[in-house]
Structures are given as C-alpha cells and as structure tokens.
N, C-alpha and C positions, 0 to 999 in steps of 0.2 A: 333812334332808340335803341340798343345794346340790349342785347341776351336775357341780361338779369332784368328789364324795362319789361321785355315780351314776355316773358316765362309768366309774370301775372297781369297776364292782360285776358289770359283766357280762360280762366278755374274749370277741372274736372271736375270727376267721383273721387280723381285721387286726395284731391286738395280735402277733400271733406274728409278721405281718411285720414291722411296726415293731422285734418286738425282734431279730431277724433283722438285723435294716439294722443296726440299734444298735451289735449287736457287732460287726457285719464294719466299721464305722468307730468303732469304739472301736479293735481291735487290728490294720488300719492304723494308726491312730494310733500305738498302742503302739510299732510292726515297724519303724516309720520312720526316717531318718536321724532327726530334729531332735524328739528324742521329746520327749513333754509329755503332764500327766497330764487335761489340758482338758478333749480329747474324754472320754475313760473316766468324769472323775468327773461330767460331762454327762451323759455315757447314765445310773451309776448314780442321782443325782440326780433325774433324767425316768421311769426304768423302775424302779429296787426302793425308793425312800423311799416315794410313794406310795403304790402299792398298799398296806405296809406300816404309812401312816396309816391306810389306810379299811379297813386289817383292824383294825384299835386299835381305831379307832371302831366296827364294829361289837359287838367285843369290851366294850367300854362302855357301848353303848347298848342291848346285848344283843340286837344284829338280825345273828343266824346268819347270815341270807342273805345281808350287807354284809361280814363275814367270807371265811364263804369263797368268794364270787366274786370278792371282794381278793385275796385267797390264793392261789385258782389263777388267776390275773395275774401277779403276783407269781412263783411259780411258772410260768407258760409264761413272764415275763419272766430268771428264771434259767436254765433252760435254756439259750433258745433265743439269749442272750447268749453262752452258753460253748458253744453246741454250731457257730456263726458261728464261736468263734477258733478251734476247734479246726479246723473246715472251711480257714482262712487258714492256718494255723500247717504241716497236711499240705501245703497246695500250696504256700507260701513253701520247703517245706522246711528246717522247724526242727529243731537237730538234738536229739535225743532223746536224753535226762542218765541214764533209769536205762534195761535190759534185758529187753527184756518176751519169752518166747519165743511164740511162731506161737496155739499153745491157748491162752495168755491172749491175745491180742488179737483171738483171734476173739472167746471170753468178754466180753468187752469189748468190742468191739462190737457186739454181740449186744445185750448189757443194754441201750447206749446208741438203740438200735434200736427197743428194746422200750418204754425211758422216754421219748422223740421221740411212736412213736405211743402210746403212750397222754392223753399232754399233750394231745398236737394231733389224737385223734378229736372231743374233744369242742368245743371250738374253730373247725369245723369246723359240726358240729351251730349252737349257737351263731349263728354268720353268716350261715346260711341262717336259723335265725328273725331272726335281725333285717332279713336284707332282705324277707324278705314282712311281715314286722309295721310299717317302711316302705311295701312296695306297699300294705297293706291302710289305713294311713291318707291315702295317695295315691289311694287312690282313694272312699278317705270322704267326701276332699276336695270332689274332683270332683263327687259323690254330693249331698254337700249345697249347693254350690252348684247344682245344678238342682232342689233341692224349696224353694227356700229362700222362697216364694211357690205358696200351694198354696187357688186360689179363696177368696182374702179375707184367707185366715190369712196371715202371719209371724211363720217363723221368727229368735225371735227369742234364742234359747238351743241349744245343744250340748254332747256330750258324745260324745267318741271313746276306748272304751278298750279299744285293739289285741289283749294281751294276752286278753280273755276275749273280745275278739271281739264287741262291745256298742255300740250307737252310741243316745241316749240323746237326742229331738226334743223343747224345748218352744217351742208355735206360741202366739202373740197373737193375739183377732181371733175370730171366730165359733168357736164352737165345731166340732170334725172330726168327721161322723159314721162310718160301718163303712168305707164305699166307700170313701174317704178315705183310713182311716188303710192299709187294702188294699192303695186304689192308689201312699203314699209306700211299703210295703214292698214290692210287686213292681217298684217303677222301682230300688232296688235291685242288680237282677242287669244288670242292665245296667253296668252298673256296675263289675261281675267279685266282686261283695260277696253270696254264699254262704254260707249259715249263721251268717247273723250274726242278732242280736237287733234 
C-alpha cells in the first residue's frame, strides 16, 4: 500500500470539512444559471471513488482495517456532501416538491442530526489522535537531534513508532554503559516525551 491508499484509511475531522466544502461547491455550481456538471463530477471523482477503491483493495487483500477506514471515509463524504447540499437548498429556498407535515419534518430533522452526530464524533477523535501523533513525531525528532552524539558514540539509526510510543536507537562506536543509557532515556522528558519506551 502506497501513500495514496494509506491516506484514505484513517479519516479525521479534516476530511469532514473537505466533504462539507466540496458539497457546498457542488450545490452552488448546480444551482447557478450557467449549470455544468464539471464541479459535481470532480467532487464525486475525488471524494467518493478513491475511498471505494481503497475499500475494495482492503477486501481483496483481507486487510479489514483498510476496508473499514476507507468505507468510513466514503460515509463521511456521502453524508456531508448531502448535508451541505441540504443546507444550501434551504438557504436558497428551493421549492419543496412533496408536502411534508411538521411532525414528519421534525422526525426527519432528528434522524439527520443523529446520523451526522454518529459520523462526526469519531472523526473528531481520530483528528485529535492525528494531531497528538504528529506532535509526538516532532518532539521525537528534536530529541533525536539532541542525542546524536553521546560520549564518542554516534546515533547510526533510529525508528519512531508513534502508535506504540517507542523510539528505537542504534549507536555505533564505544559500548554504552547503563548510566549513559539512563541519561539518554531521561533526556526524553525534556522534550515532552513521557511514557515512551
């Protein structure tokens, strides 16, 4: 899996905003005097097809976390494109073609609110996790620059696993003693890297 597939397996609040604004652009384009299907076509091509293709890849390779993440992104895009179209159609006062009584309208609005909330809340959580992961990686890189050389030993290789909060270090040169290893571990606290292995 390359970056294009991986980018569609962990949707966040940012994907909600993209879908919302993509839907706004699409409904504004459809409702203008010079109608065209270019903008809605682009919205569909960029928002709906790639997540479905990634979901298909996940199914084909039995990677169900890819499938679930991509299908969640597809659901976000579908719901929020439709929601933004609903908002604009109400703002522009499009004519209603069917008669709906007030009790049905309330029930429909309640269901719309429930669906949007159910889809929106996990994206906020995933967005928060993404920000925390990026912050961890940034702090880890600052930390690695500070421990590049330790008493004649040089940092040859490092790996950062933000999900498990593990930083692996490989030094070359003289063998590090336990005191030096503990100093390296203690220095991590200066870079807001707590509970890190």
